[in-house]
C-alpha positions as CSV (number, residue, x, y, z in Angstrom):
1,X,5.1,-1.0,22.7
2,X,2.1,0.6,24.4
3,X,-1.3,-0.7,23.2
4,X,-2.5,2.7,22.0
5,X,-0.7,5.9,20.9
6,X,-2.6,8.9,19.6
7,X,-0.8,10.5,16.7
8,X,-1.1,13.8,14.9
9,X,-4.3,15.8,14.7
10,X,-5.2,17.7,11.5
11,X,-2.5,20.2,10.3
12,X,-3.2,23.2,8.2
13,X,-1.2,23.1,5.0
14,X,0.4,26.5,5.0
15,X,3.2,26.5,2.5
16,X,2.4,23.1,1.0
17,X,2.3,23.1,-2.8
18,X,0.1,20.7,-4.7
19,X,-0.3,20.7,-8.4
20,X,-3.8,20.1,-9.5
21,X,-5.0,18.9,-12.8
22,X,-8.3,20.0,-14.3
23,X,-8.5,17.4,-17.0
24,X,-8.7,13.6,-17.1
25,X,-9.6,11.5,-14.0
26,X,-7.0,12.7,-11.5
27,X,-8.8,14.4,-8.6
28,X,-8.1,17.9,-7.3
29,X,-7.0,17.9,-3.7
30,X,-8.1,20.3,-0.9
31,X,-4.8,22.1,-0.3
32,X,-6.1,23.7,2.9
33,X,-6.1,20.4,4.8
34,X,-3.2,18.1,5.5
35,X,-3.2,14.7,7.3
36,X,0.0,13.4,8.8
37,X,1.1,10.1,10.3
38,X,4.5,9.8,12.0
39,X,6.6,7.8,14.5
40,X,8.8,10.5,16.0
41,X,9.8,8.4,19.0
42,X,8.6,10.9,21.7
43,X,5.8,8.9,23.4
44,X,7.5,5.6,24.2
45,X,7.4,4.0,20.7
46,X,10.9,3.9,19.1
47,X,11.4,6.5,16.4
48,X,10.7,4.9,13.0
49,X,9.9,5.7,9.4
50,X,6.7,4.7,7.7
51,X,7.0,3.6,4.1
52,X,4.5,1.5,2.0
53,X,1.0,1.7,3.4
54,X,-2.6,0.7,2.9
55,X,-5.8,2.2,4.3
56,X,-9.3,0.5,4.5
57,X,-12.6,1.6,5.8
58,X,-14.2,-0.8,8.3
59,X,-18.0,-0.5,7.9
60,X,-18.9,-2.2,11.1
61,X,-16.5,-0.3,13.4
62,X,-17.0,2.8,11.3
63,X,-13.4,3.9,11.2
64,X,-10.3,3.7,9.0
65,X,-7.4,1.3,9.5
66,X,-3.9,1.9,8.3
67,X,-1.4,-1.0,7.8
68,X,2.1,0.1,7.0
69,X,5.8,-0.7,7.0
70,X,7.6,0.8,10.0
71,X,11.4,1.0,9.8
72,X,13.2,1.8,13.1
73,X,15.7,4.7,12.6
74,X,18.3,2.5,14.4
75,X,17.8,-0.3,11.9
76,X,21.0,-1.1,10.0
77,X,18.8,-1.4,6.9
78,X,17.0,2.0,7.2
79,X,15.5,3.4,5.0
80,X,14.7,-0.1,3.5
81,X,12.1,-2.5,4.8
82,X,14.3,-5.5,5.5
83,X,13.7,-7.5,8.7
84,X,10.6,-5.3,9.4
85,X,6.9,-6.0,10.2
86,X,3.6,-4.4,9.3
87,X,2.1,-2.0,11.9
88,X,-1.5,-0.9,12.5
89,X,-3.3,2.4,13.2
90,X,-6.9,3.5,13.6
91,X,-8.7,6.7,12.7
92,X,-12.3,7.9,12.8
93,X,-11.7,10.6,10.2
94,X,-8.2,10.4,8.7
95,X,-7.3,13.4,10.9
96,X,-6.3,11.8,14.2
97,X,-4.6,8.4,14.3
98,X,-4.1,6.0,17.1
99,X,-1.2,3.6,17.0
100,X,-2.2,0.0,17.8
101,X,0.9,-2.2,17.4
102,X,2.3,-4.9,15.1
103,X,-0.4,-6.5,13.0
104,X,1.9,-8.8,10.9
105,X,5.2,-9.7,12.5
106,X,7.9,-11.4,10.5
107,X,7.8,-15.1,10.9
108,X,9.9,-17.5,13.0
109,X,13.0,-19.3,11.8
110,X,12.5,-21.4,8.7
111,X,9.3,-19.7,7.6
112,X,8.8,-18.2,4.2
113,X,8.6,-14.7,5.9
114,X,11.4,-15.2,8.5
115,X,13.2,-12.1,7.4
116,X,10.4,-9.6,7.0
117,X,6.8,-8.9,6.3
118,X,6.4,-5.7,4.4
119,X,5.2,-3.6,1.5
120,X,1.3,-3.7,1.7
121,X,0.0,-1.8,-1.3
122,X,-3.8,-2.2,-0.5
123,X,-5.9,-3.7,2.3
124,X,-9.5,-4.9,2.0
125,X,-12.6,-5.7,4.1
126,X,-14.4,-9.0,3.6
127,X,-16.9,-10.9,5.7
128,X,-16.2,-8.9,8.8
129,X,-12.4,-9.1,8.6
130,X,-9.6,-7.0,7.2
131,X,-7.1,-8.7,4.9
132,X,-3.7,-7.4,3.9
133,X,-1.1,-9.1,1.6
134,X,2.6,-8.7,2.2
135,X,6.0,-9.3,0.8
136,X,7.5,-12.2,2.6
137,X,11.3,-12.3,2.8
138,X,12.6,-15.8,3.3
139,X,16.4,-15.4,3.4
140,X,19.0,-13.2,5.1
141,X,19.8,-11.8,1.6
142,X,16.0,-11.0,1.2
143,X,15.7,-13.3,-1.8
144,X,13.1,-16.0,-2.5
145,X,10.3,-13.5,-1.8
146,X,6.7,-14.6,-2.0
147,X,3.4,-13.0,-1.2
148,X,1.8,-13.8,2.2
149,X,-1.7,-13.0,3.4
150,X,-2.8,-11.9,6.8
151,X,-6.3,-11.4,8.2
152,X,-7.8,-9.9,11.3
153,X,-10.3,-11.2,13.8
154,X,-13.7,-9.7,13.8
155,X,-12.1,-7.1,16.1
156,X,-9.1,-6.0,14.0
157,X,-7.4,-4.6,17.1
158,X,-6.7,-8.1,18.4
159,X,-3.0,-8.4,17.4
160,X,-1.2,-10.0,15.8
161,X,-3.4,-11.1,12.8
162,X,-3.6,-14.6,11.5
163,X,-1.3,-15.8,8.7
164,X,-0.6,-18.9,6.7
165,X,2.6,-21.0,6.7
166,X,3.0,-20.7,2.9
167,X,2.7,-18.0,0.3
168,X,-0.5,-17.3,-1.8
169,X,1.7,-16.4,-4.8
170,X,5.4,-17.4,-5.3
171,X,6.5,-16.9,-8.9
172,X,10.0,-17.3,-10.3
173,X,12.0,-14.3,-9.3
174,X,11.1,-11.9,-6.5
175,X,7.5,-11.0,-5.5
176,X,6.8,-7.7,-3.8
177,X,4.3,-4.8,-3.3
178,X,1.0,-6.8,-3.1
179,X,-2.4,-5.2,-2.9
180,X,-5.7,-7.1,-2.2
181,X,-9.1,-6.0,-3.5
182,X,-12.7,-7.1,-3.2
183,X,-15.3,-6.1,-5.7
184,X,-19.1,-5.8,-5.0
185,X,-20.9,-8.9,-6.6
186,X,-17.7,-10.8,-7.1
187,X,-17.0,-13.6,-4.5
188,X,-13.3,-13.6,-5.4
189,X,-10.5,-11.7,-3.6
190,X,-8.1,-10.3,-6.0
191,X,-4.4,-9.7,-5.4
192,X,-2.0,-7.7,-7.6
193,X,1.7,-7.6,-7.0
194,X,5.1,-6.9,-8.6
195,X,7.2,-9.8,-9.9
196,X,10.7,-9.9,-11.5
197,X,11.1,-13.3,-13.1
198,X,11.5,-14.3,-16.7
199,X,12.4,-12.3,-19.8
200,X,9.6,-9.8,-19.1
201,X,11.3,-8.5,-16.0
202,X,9.7,-6.2,-13.5
203,X,5.9,-6.1,-14.0
204,X,2.5,-6.4,-12.3
205,X,0.6,-9.7,-12.1
206,X,-2.9,-10.7,-10.9
207,X,-4.1,-13.7,-8.9
208,X,-7.5,-14.4,-7.2
209,X,-9.3,-16.8,-4.9
210,X,-12.9,-17.4,-3.7
211,X,-11.4,-18.9,-0.5
212,X,-8.5,-16.5,0.3
213,X,-7.5,-18.1,3.6
214,X,-6.5,-21.3,1.7
215,X,-3.1,-20.6,0.1
216,X,-3.5,-23.4,-2.4
217,X,-6.8,-21.9,-3.7
218,X,-5.2,-18.9,-5.4
219,X,-4.8,-18.9,-9.2
220,X,-1.5,-18.7,-10.9
221,X,-0.4,-15.1,-11.3
222,X,-1.0,-13.7,-14.8
223,X,0.6,-10.5,-16.3
224,X,-1.7,-7.5,-16.4
225,X,0.7,-4.7,-17.4
226,X,3.3,-4.1,-20.1
227,X,6.1,-1.6,-19.5
228,X,6.2,1.4,-21.8
229,X,9.4,2.2,-23.8
230,X,12.0,3.7,-21.5
231,X,10.6,2.1,-18.3
232,X,12.8,-0.6,-16.9
233,X,10.8,-1.5,-13.8
234,X,7.2,-1.3,-12.4
235,X,6.3,-1.5,-8.7
236,X,2.8,-1.5,-7.4
237,X,1.9,1.1,-4.9
238,X,-1.9,1.2,-4.8
239,X,-5.0,-0.7,-5.8
240,X,-8.6,0.4,-5.5
241,X,-12.1,-0.1,-6.7
242,X,-13.3,3.4,-7.6
243,X,-16.4,4.3,-9.6
244,X,-17.0,0.6,-10.7
245,X,-13.4,0.1,-12.1
246,X,-10.2,-1.4,-10.8
247,X,-7.5,1.2,-10.5
248,X,-3.7,0.4,-10.3
249,X,-1.1,3.0,-9.2
250,X,2.3,1.9,-10.3
251,X,5.8,3.4,-9.7
252,X,7.6,3.4,-13.0
253,X,11.4,3.6,-13.0
254,X,13.0,4.9,-16.1
255,X,16.4,4.3,-17.7
256,X,17.6,7.7,-16.6
257,X,17.7,9.2,-13.1
258,X,14.7,11.5,-13.5
259,X,12.6,10.4,-10.5
260,X,10.0,7.6,-10.4
261,X,6.6,8.9,-11.5
262,X,3.4,7.0,-10.5
263,X,1.3,5.8,-13.4
264,X,-2.5,5.6,-13.0
265,X,-4.1,2.7,-14.9
266,X,-7.6,1.4,-14.8
267,X,-9.8,-1.5,-16.2
268,X,-13.4,-2.5,-16.2
269,X,-12.3,-6.1,-15.4
270,X,-10.0,-7.2,-12.6
271,X,-8.1,-9.3,-15.2
272,X,-7.5,-6.3,-17.4
273,X,-6.5,-5.1,-19.9
274,X,-5.4,-2.0,-18.0
275,X,-5.2,1.4,-19.8
276,X,-4.1,4.9,-18.7
277,X,-6.8,6.6,-16.7
278,X,-6.1,9.7,-18.7
279,X,-4.9,9.1,-22.2
280,X,-3.2,12.5,-22.3
281,X,-1.3,12.0,-19.0
282,X,-0.2,8.6,-17.9
283,X,1.3,9.8,-14.6
284,X,0.1,11.7,-11.6
285,X,0.6,15.4,-11.5
286,X,-0.9,16.1,-8.0
287,X,2.2,15.5,-5.9
288,X,3.2,17.0,-2.6
289,X,6.6,18.3,-1.9
290,X,9.3,16.2,-0.2
291,X,8.3,12.9,-1.6
292,X,10.4,10.1,-0.1
293,X,11.6,7.1,-2.0
294,X,9.2,7.3,-4.9
295,X,6.4,8.7,-2.7
296,X,4.5,5.5,-2.2
297,X,0.9,6.3,-2.8
298,X,-2.4,5.1,-1.3
299,X,-5.9,6.2,-2.4
300,X,-8.5,6.2,0.4
301,X,-11.8,4.7,-0.8
302,X,-15.1,4.5,0.9
303,X,-18.2,3.0,-0.7
304,X,-16.5,3.0,-4.1
305,X,-15.6,6.7,-4.0
306,X,-12.1,8.2,-3.8
307,X,-12.1,10.6,-0.8
308,X,-8.4,11.2,0.0
309,X,-4.9,10.2,-0.8
310,X,-1.7,9.6,1.2
311,X,2.0,9.7,0.1
312,X,5.3,8.8,1.7
313,X,7.2,12.1,2.4
314,X,10.3,13.1,4.3
315,X,9.6,14.5,7.8
316,X,12.4,15.3,10.2
317,X,16.1,14.3,9.7
318,X,16.3,10.8,8.1
319,X,12.7,10.0,9.2
320,X,9.9,9.8,6.7
321,X,6.2,9.1,7.1
322,X,2.8,9.8,5.6
323,X,1.1,13.0,4.3
324,X,-2.4,13.0,3.0
325,X,-5.0,15.4,1.5
326,X,-8.8,15.1,1.0
327,X,-10.2,15.0,-2.5
328,X,-11.9,18.2,-3.3
329,X,-15.6,17.5,-3.8
330,X,-16.9,18.2,-7.3
331,X,-19.4,21.0,-7.7
């Protein structure tokens, strides 16, 4: 792959429909501006889809970085993120993106991530480096999944990033969809992820460490959510520190085929309890058209403020990628 690949510039959102919500905590999005990220395969990089994603502001380099699953269109597993790696992009303004390469490749034979590194739900900046957690697939059947952690050099564009030889969280069942978070004044790094083990089934857990590069220093994962009636599974798709609270964005699968809405929960404490951000409306209403595979969601946060959001959407043919919109400033 070439070292740099400029992607789409800003696109006017003619014909794009976004439903806004005037009440509660859900932002109103600027419908006149659309951001896009895609891997169409027309500049030397093989055509691929972009699925789960995480975006972080780097205060030293003064730009945004995007870490995301990239699934080649010719993969026998497309559209799923099996045997894939996490790729990296850079943007000064969320409008124009430069492709940088593979940040977190799947591991070598025998490693806990030998069959894939995927599903980053949130990335964070700490002590001059970017950190991203990932779902590590150990077997050819993609079982025995744990949570790995990768971190950049001081220059995040030196690829690939560093990883450990073991997971930071590996609970009974399958672990996926991790998001890492740092909170001002708290020396711990926090990680939330989905797990499936035990009678409680699919749910979200929380673990933390003050020395995150040491995999043995992370706490045992503890449940932070309960599934509402009629919800059979929860999958994490976004984590953020916004307006002095921890926000979780969770895809909730119901018992009937009626889509997979994204719940928005928040807490004053990283340990919870988490509650609906809007008591009158648990799930997001502001959704673009053509959501792909539950529309994996990422809030873009800078200095504790929610400034934009991205979703996974269908693009051309079987390919899917990212669509974003800026948050409309409050008057």
